[in-house]
C-alpha positions as CSV (number, residue, x, y, z in Angstrom):
1,M,-20.9,10.4,-7.6
2,A,-23.9,10.4,-5.4
3,I,-24.4,7.5,-3.0
4,N,-26.8,4.9,-4.6
5,S,-27.2,7.2,-7.6
6,V,-29.2,5.8,-10.5
7,R,-28.8,8.7,-12.9
8,F,-26.4,9.0,-15.8
9,S,-25.9,12.7,-14.9
10,D,-24.2,11.6,-11.7
11,L,-21.7,9.3,-13.4
12,L,-18.2,10.6,-13.6
13,Q,-15.9,10.7,-16.7
14,Q,-18.3,8.5,-18.8
15,K,-20.1,11.1,-20.9
16,T,-19.8,9.3,-24.2
17,A,-21.2,5.9,-22.9
18,S,-24.0,7.7,-21.0
19,Q,-25.1,9.7,-24.0
20,H,-25.1,6.6,-26.2
21,L,-27.3,4.6,-23.8
22,S,-29.6,7.6,-23.1
23,S,-30.1,8.2,-26.9
24,S,-30.8,4.5,-27.4
25,V,-33.7,4.6,-24.9
26,A,-35.0,7.9,-26.3
27,G,-35.0,6.5,-29.8
28,G,-36.5,3.2,-28.9
29,R,-33.4,1.4,-30.0
30,I,-33.0,-1.0,-27.1
31,A,-30.9,-4.1,-27.7
32,Q,-31.6,-7.3,-25.8
33,T,-28.0,-7.9,-24.7
34,Y,-25.4,-5.2,-23.8
35,L,-21.7,-5.8,-22.9
36,F,-20.2,-3.0,-20.8
37,T,-16.4,-3.2,-21.1
38,G,-13.7,-1.2,-19.3
39,S,-11.1,-1.4,-16.6
40,E,-11.8,-2.1,-12.9
41,S,-13.5,0.6,-11.0
42,C,-14.2,2.8,-14.1
43,G,-18.0,3.0,-13.5
44,R,-19.5,0.0,-15.4
45,L,-21.7,-1.1,-12.5
46,P,-23.1,2.4,-11.7
47,A,-23.8,2.8,-15.4
48,A,-25.6,-0.5,-15.6
49,R,-27.8,0.5,-12.6
50,A,-28.4,3.9,-14.2
51,F,-29.4,2.2,-17.5
52,A,-31.7,-0.2,-15.7
53,A,-33.3,2.8,-13.8
54,L,-33.9,4.7,-17.0
55,L,-35.6,1.6,-18.6
56,Q,-37.8,1.2,-15.6
57,C,-38.3,4.9,-14.7
58,E,-41.9,6.1,-14.3
59,S,-41.0,9.7,-15.2
60,P,-37.8,10.0,-17.3
61,I,-36.4,13.5,-17.6
62,S,-34.2,15.2,-20.3
63,G,-30.9,16.9,-19.4
64,E,-28.5,19.4,-21.0
65,D,-26.3,16.7,-22.4
66,L,-28.7,13.7,-22.3
67,A,-31.7,12.8,-24.3
68,L,-33.2,11.0,-21.4
69,D,-32.3,10.2,-17.8
70,A,-33.9,8.5,-14.9
71,C,-35.7,10.9,-12.5
72,G,-34.0,9.3,-9.5
73,S,-37.0,9.8,-7.2
74,C,-39.9,7.6,-8.4
75,D,-40.7,4.3,-6.6
76,S,-38.9,2.3,-9.4
77,C,-35.7,4.5,-9.2
78,R,-35.6,4.3,-5.4
79,R,-36.0,0.5,-5.5
80,I,-33.1,0.1,-7.9
81,A,-31.0,2.5,-5.9
82,H,-31.5,0.2,-2.8
83,G,-31.2,-3.0,-4.8
84,S,-34.7,-4.1,-4.2
85,H,-36.5,-3.8,-7.5
86,P,-38.3,-7.1,-8.3
87,D,-37.6,-6.9,-12.0
88,V,-33.9,-6.0,-11.8
89,S,-31.6,-8.9,-10.8
90,M,-27.9,-8.9,-10.1
91,I,-26.0,-12.2,-10.8
92,T,-22.6,-12.2,-9.2
93,P,-20.0,-15.1,-8.8
94,N,-20.9,-17.9,-6.3
95,G,-17.3,-18.2,-5.1
96,R,-14.9,-17.5,-7.9
97,E,-17.3,-18.3,-10.8
98,I,-20.9,-17.6,-12.0
99,R,-22.1,-21.2,-12.0
100,I,-24.5,-23.1,-14.3
101,D,-27.1,-23.4,-11.5
102,Q,-27.2,-19.6,-11.2
103,V,-27.7,-19.3,-15.0
104,R,-30.5,-21.9,-14.9
105,A,-32.2,-19.9,-12.1
106,L,-31.9,-16.8,-14.4
107,Q,-33.5,-18.8,-17.2
108,E,-36.5,-19.7,-15.0
109,T,-37.1,-16.1,-14.1
110,A,-36.5,-14.8,-17.7
111,V,-39.7,-16.5,-19.0
112,L,-41.9,-14.7,-16.6
113,K,-43.5,-11.3,-17.1
114,P,-42.3,-8.2,-15.2
115,S,-44.1,-7.8,-12.0
116,S,-44.0,-4.0,-11.8
117,G,-41.7,-2.6,-14.4
118,R,-41.7,-2.7,-18.2
119,W,-38.6,-4.9,-18.4
120,L,-36.9,-7.8,-16.8
121,I,-33.3,-6.8,-16.5
122,F,-30.4,-9.1,-15.5
123,I,-27.0,-7.6,-14.7
124,L,-24.1,-10.1,-14.7
125,D,-21.1,-8.7,-12.9
126,P,-18.5,-9.8,-13.9
127,A,-19.6,-11.8,-16.9
128,D,-16.0,-12.9,-17.5
129,R,-16.4,-15.1,-14.4
130,L,-18.8,-17.4,-16.4
131,N,-17.3,-20.8,-16.7
132,Q,-17.6,-22.8,-19.9
133,S,-20.8,-24.6,-18.9
134,S,-22.6,-21.5,-17.5
135,A,-21.5,-19.4,-20.6
136,N,-23.0,-22.0,-23.0
137,S,-26.1,-22.1,-20.9
138,L,-26.3,-18.3,-21.0
139,L,-25.9,-18.3,-24.8
140,K,-29.0,-20.5,-25.1
141,I,-31.0,-18.1,-22.9
142,L,-29.9,-15.1,-25.0
143,E,-31.2,-16.8,-28.1
144,E,-34.6,-17.7,-26.6
145,A,-35.4,-14.9,-24.1
146,P,-38.7,-12.9,-24.6
147,S,-38.5,-9.4,-26.0
148,H,-39.1,-7.8,-22.6
149,V,-35.8,-9.1,-21.2
150,V,-32.6,-7.1,-21.2
151,F,-29.2,-8.5,-20.3
152,I,-26.3,-6.3,-19.2
153,L,-23.0,-8.1,-19.1
154,L,-20.0,-6.4,-17.4
155,A,-16.5,-7.4,-18.2
156,R,-13.0,-5.9,-18.4
157,E,-12.5,-6.9,-22.0
158,T,-14.3,-8.8,-24.8
159,G,-11.7,-11.6,-25.1
160,A,-13.0,-13.3,-21.9
161,L,-16.4,-14.1,-23.4
162,L,-17.5,-16.6,-26.0
163,P,-17.5,-15.2,-29.6
164,T,-21.1,-16.3,-29.9
165,V,-22.1,-14.2,-26.9
166,L,-20.1,-11.2,-28.3
167,S,-21.9,-11.5,-31.6
168,R,-25.3,-11.1,-29.9
169,S,-24.2,-8.2,-27.7
170,E,-24.1,-4.4,-28.2
171,I,-20.7,-3.4,-26.9
172,V,-20.5,-0.2,-24.9
173,R,-16.9,0.7,-24.0
174,F,-16.1,2.7,-20.9
175,A,-13.0,4.8,-20.9
176,S,-10.4,4.7,-18.1
177,P,-10.0,8.3,-16.8
178,S,-6.5,9.6,-16.9
179,P,-4.6,10.3,-13.7
180,A,-5.1,14.1,-14.3
181,E,-8.9,13.6,-14.7
182,I,-9.1,11.5,-11.5
183,R,-7.1,14.2,-9.6
184,D,-9.4,16.9,-10.9
185,V,-12.5,15.0,-9.8
186,L,-11.1,14.6,-6.3
187,V,-10.2,18.3,-6.0
188,E,-13.3,19.8,-7.7
189,Q,-16.0,17.4,-6.4
190,R,-14.5,16.0,-3.2
191,G,-12.8,19.1,-2.0
192,L,-9.4,17.5,-1.5
193,T,-6.1,19.4,-1.7
194,H,-4.0,18.8,-4.8
195,E,-1.5,16.8,-2.7
196,A,-4.2,14.6,-1.1
197,A,-5.8,14.1,-4.6
198,A,-2.5,13.0,-6.0
199,R,-2.0,10.6,-3.1
200,C,-5.5,9.0,-3.5
201,C,-5.0,8.7,-7.3
202,S,-1.6,7.0,-6.8
203,L,-2.8,4.6,-4.1
204,S,-5.8,3.6,-6.2
205,E,-3.4,2.7,-9.1
206,G,-5.5,4.9,-11.4
207,R,-9.0,3.5,-10.5
208,L,-11.5,6.3,-10.2
209,G,-14.0,4.3,-8.0
210,Q,-11.3,3.3,-5.5
211,A,-9.8,6.8,-5.5
212,L,-13.3,8.1,-4.5
213,L,-13.5,5.7,-1.6
214,L,-10.0,6.6,-0.4
215,A,-11.0,10.3,-0.5
216,Q,-13.4,9.7,2.3
217,S,-10.5,9.1,4.7
218,V,-7.2,10.3,3.2
219,E,-4.2,8.5,4.7
220,P,-0.9,10.3,5.4
221,E,1.8,9.5,3.0
222,L,4.3,6.8,4.0
223,S,7.7,8.3,3.9
224,R,10.2,6.1,5.8
225,P,12.8,5.3,3.1
226,G,14.7,2.1,2.5
227,L,13.8,-1.4,1.3
228,K,14.8,-2.9,4.7
229,Y,11.9,-1.1,6.4
230,A,9.5,-1.0,3.4
231,H,9.5,-4.8,2.8
232,A,8.8,-5.5,6.5
233,E,6.1,-2.9,6.7
234,F,4.4,-4.4,3.6
235,L,4.3,-7.8,5.2
236,I,3.0,-6.4,8.5
237,E,0.2,-4.6,6.6
238,L,-0.8,-7.8,4.8
239,E,-1.3,-9.4,8.3
240,A,-3.2,-6.3,9.4
241,A,-5.5,-6.4,6.3
242,S,-6.3,-10.0,7.2
243,R,-7.2,-9.1,10.8
244,H,-9.3,-6.2,9.5
245,W,-11.4,-8.5,7.2
246,Q,-11.7,-11.1,10.0
247,E,-13.4,-8.4,12.1
248,V,-15.7,-7.6,9.2
249,F,-16.5,-11.3,8.7
250,A,-17.3,-11.7,12.4
251,A,-20.4,-9.5,11.8
252,A,-22.0,-12.2,9.6
253,R,-25.4,-13.2,10.9
254,S,-26.4,-15.6,8.2
255,M,-24.9,-17.7,5.4
256,D,-26.1,-15.3,2.7
257,E,-24.6,-12.3,4.5
258,A,-21.3,-14.3,5.0
259,L,-21.0,-14.8,1.3
260,R,-21.5,-11.1,0.6
261,L,-19.0,-10.2,3.3
262,A,-16.4,-12.7,1.9
263,A,-16.5,-11.0,-1.4
264,R,-15.7,-7.6,0.0
265,P,-11.9,-8.0,0.0
266,F,-12.0,-8.3,-3.8
267,H,-13.9,-5.0,-4.2
268,E,-12.8,-2.8,-1.3
269,A,-9.3,-1.7,-0.5
270,Y,-7.6,-1.6,2.9
271,A,-5.8,1.8,2.8
272,P,-2.8,0.9,5.1
273,L,-2.1,-2.1,2.9
274,L,-2.1,0.2,-0.2
275,L,0.3,2.5,1.5
276,G,2.6,-0.3,2.5
277,R,2.6,-1.9,-1.0
278,K,3.2,1.5,-2.7
279,E,6.2,2.2,-0.5
280,F,7.7,-1.3,-0.9
281,C,7.4,-1.1,-4.7
282,R,8.9,2.4,-4.7
283,S,11.9,1.2,-2.6
284,L,12.4,-1.8,-4.8
285,V,12.5,0.0,-8.1
286,M,14.9,2.5,-6.7
287,T,17.3,-0.1,-5.2
288,A,20.5,-0.4,-7.1
289,S,21.4,-3.8,-5.9
290,L,20.1,-6.5,-3.5
291,P,21.8,-9.1,-1.2
292,A,21.8,-12.4,-3.0
293,A,19.5,-14.0,-0.5
294,F,16.8,-11.3,-0.5
295,P,14.7,-12.4,-3.5
296,I,14.4,-16.0,-2.2
297,L,13.8,-15.0,1.4
298,F,11.3,-12.3,0.6
299,A,9.4,-14.5,-1.9
300,D,9.1,-17.3,0.7
301,M,8.0,-14.8,3.4
302,L,5.4,-13.3,1.1
303,I,3.9,-16.6,0.2
304,E,3.8,-17.8,3.8
305,N,2.3,-14.5,4.9
306,L,-0.5,-14.6,2.3
307,D,-1.3,-18.2,2.8
308,N,-1.6,-17.6,6.6
309,A,-3.7,-14.5,6.1
310,A,-6.2,-16.3,3.8
311,R,-6.3,-19.3,6.2
312,E,-7.1,-17.0,9.2
313,M,-9.8,-15.2,7.2
314,Q,-11.5,-18.6,6.5
315,K,-11.2,-19.6,10.2
316,S,-13.1,-16.5,11.2
317,F,-16.3,-18.0,9.7
318,A,-16.0,-21.1,12.0
319,P,-18.5,-19.9,14.7
320,M,-21.1,-19.0,12.0
321,L,-20.6,-22.4,10.3
322,A,-21.0,-24.2,13.6
323,E,-24.4,-22.5,14.1
324,A,-25.4,-23.1,10.5
325,K,-24.7,-26.9,10.9
326,K,-27.6,-27.0,13.4
327,A,-30.1,-25.7,10.8
328,Y,-28.9,-26.8,7.4
329,P,-28.3,-30.2,5.7
330,A,-24.7,-31.4,5.4
331,A,-24.8,-31.0,1.6
332,V,-25.6,-27.3,2.0
333,I,-22.9,-26.7,4.5
334,K,-20.4,-28.5,2.3
335,E,-21.3,-26.3,-0.7
336,F,-21.1,-23.2,1.5
337,E,-17.6,-24.2,2.8
338,G,-16.5,-24.8,-0.8
339,V,-17.7,-21.3,-1.9
340,L,-15.8,-19.7,1.0
341,D,-12.7,-21.7,0.3
342,S,-12.8,-20.7,-3.4
343,L,-13.5,-17.1,-2.7
344,L,-11.0,-16.4,0.1
345,G,-8.5,-18.8,-1.4
346,G,-8.3,-16.4,-4.3
347,W,-7.2,-13.5,-2.1
348,P,-3.5,-14.3,-2.2
349,G,-3.6,-14.3,-6.0
350,L,-5.3,-10.9,-6.0
351,Q,-2.5,-9.5,-3.8
352,F,0.1,-10.8,-6.3
353,E,-1.6,-9.1,-9.2
354,E,-1.9,-5.9,-7.2
355,L,1.8,-6.0,-6.4
356,L,2.7,-6.5,-10.1
357,L,0.4,-3.7,-11.1
358,C,1.9,-1.3,-8.6
359,L,5.4,-2.1,-9.9
360,L,4.2,-1.8,-13.5
361,N,2.8,1.7,-12.8
362,W,6.1,2.9,-11.3
363,Y,8.0,1.9,-14.5
364,S,5.2,3.2,-16.8
365,D,5.6,6.6,-15.1
366,A,9.3,6.4,-15.5
367,L,9.0,5.6,-19.2
368,K,6.7,8.6,-19.7
369,A,9.2,10.8,-17.9
370,A,12.1,9.4,-20.0
371,A,10.2,10.2,-23.1
372,G,9.5,13.8,-22.0
373,A,5.8,13.4,-21.5
374,D,3.8,16.1,-19.6
375,E,4.0,15.5,-15.9
376,T,0.2,15.5,-15.5
377,L,0.2,12.1,-17.2
378,L,2.0,10.6,-14.3
379,L,0.0,8.4,-11.9
380,N,2.5,8.8,-9.0
381,L,2.7,12.5,-9.4
382,G,3.5,13.1,-5.8
383,R,6.7,11.2,-6.2
384,K,7.8,13.0,-9.4
385,E,11.5,13.4,-8.2
386,D,11.7,9.6,-7.7
387,I,10.2,8.9,-11.1
388,I,12.7,11.2,-12.8
389,T,15.6,9.5,-10.9
390,I,14.4,6.0,-12.1
391,A,14.1,7.4,-15.7
392,E,17.6,8.8,-15.6
393,V,19.2,5.7,-14.1
394,D,17.4,3.0,-16.1
395,G,16.9,4.7,-19.5
396,V,14.2,4.0,-22.1
397,A,15.5,0.6,-23.2
398,L,15.7,-0.9,-19.7
399,L,12.4,0.6,-18.7
400,R,10.7,-1.1,-21.6
401,A,12.3,-4.4,-20.7
402,R,11.1,-4.0,-17.1
403,I,7.6,-3.4,-18.3
404,E,7.7,-6.4,-20.6
405,L,9.0,-8.5,-17.7
406,L,6.1,-7.4,-15.5
407,E,3.5,-8.0,-18.2
408,N,4.9,-11.5,-18.8
409,S,4.8,-12.1,-15.0
410,V,1.1,-11.3,-14.9
411,G,0.6,-13.8,-17.7
412,L,2.5,-16.5,-15.9
413,L,0.5,-15.8,-12.7
414,R,-2.8,-16.2,-14.6
415,R,-1.5,-19.5,-16.1
416,H,-1.0,-20.7,-12.5
417,V,2.8,-20.8,-12.5
418,Q,4.0,-21.0,-8.9
419,P,3.9,-17.4,-7.5
420,V,7.0,-17.9,-5.4
421,L,9.0,-18.5,-8.6
422,I,7.5,-15.5,-10.3
423,V,8.2,-13.2,-7.3
424,E,11.8,-14.5,-6.8
425,N,12.7,-14.0,-10.5
426,L,11.0,-10.6,-10.7
427,I,12.8,-9.2,-7.6
428,T,16.1,-10.6,-8.8
429,Q,15.7,-9.0,-12.3
430,I,14.5,-5.6,-10.9
431,G,16.8,-5.1,-8.0
432,G,19.8,-6.8,-9.3
433,L,22.3,-8.5,-7.0
434,E,25.2,-7.1,-5.1
435,P,28.5,-8.0,-6.9
């Protein structure tokens, strides 16, 4: 996918969604509200930008598989590519949520006429971060907005939005590329070897966008065996990730830039941490038994490590905050500190979810192998021998139980059950204890 591309023809693995949106514009069937649904990093945001570019494009073109596409070179397309088009607005969470004041500001803009394009376009990413108040406020805007306004809501799934918002939206579903499709893209369009492509696909946990970023600097595979080493390396890499982001945050020159930088750990991966987590999870699922104290000790160390990492990341903003206090009222500073606390305070929770997802993918691969599925369906194809071993040792019934356990653990985490209890129970169940 081209950097800053605003053309449907440059989207990867989303032909059906692209053709649908292209045909809608060509046929003049443009809805006022769209909901783009699909998994993380599947291409919803690039598609939203491509759709906005086509709506505003000064010279749309036709393609082999598309009724219409943005030209990518007119002034409007270039502005959208650089995020500077005056009639295309991005609304992203202020902290952990899209707040009602953001939606009210959107409402004030929506009643205006476009300044240079044909449409006023608002992209909400992710729309499932609307809280109850902001979602209700958005619904009112959807009901009253002028005909020249188009809303594009991005969400993982429909269940996170109000039914009344869903009823007013045209839903466009984005497929999650299979591991085989991701590997093919990396080989054919990024020039990676099959082994490097398999490694990037595995480390991305099956997310195309993240795999493409990893392809820019392929990391060597971590191969030191054993849970004793792997769990320590994983904790070390969590600390290293925190230091990496502290260095990034130190570059903040303004409060607005600081907020943008603080959101990066939620969207960009730190490759050494992915390697450490992958090897820890592999070692854990292949461990026949654990010392009785390991689940408790590791869960405590993980919680402490994550809390310290998040705290240190927040501290890295202290110099910038000290300067800001000289120029901004106390109320503004307090709000800014609250946003940073909310945003960076969510980083440990993200790491827990990523750990559970990584474990889930190992067992999902093993279940596929146990059922005799084609090996191209495996996410962790580079570790095929390990997957076969897990499948043979655990068997179909136990693998399904493991997957159910992990899915339930994700649900508990999202219901704010104490992570230390979830991790302790999970490791005890997976690793078993020495007799």
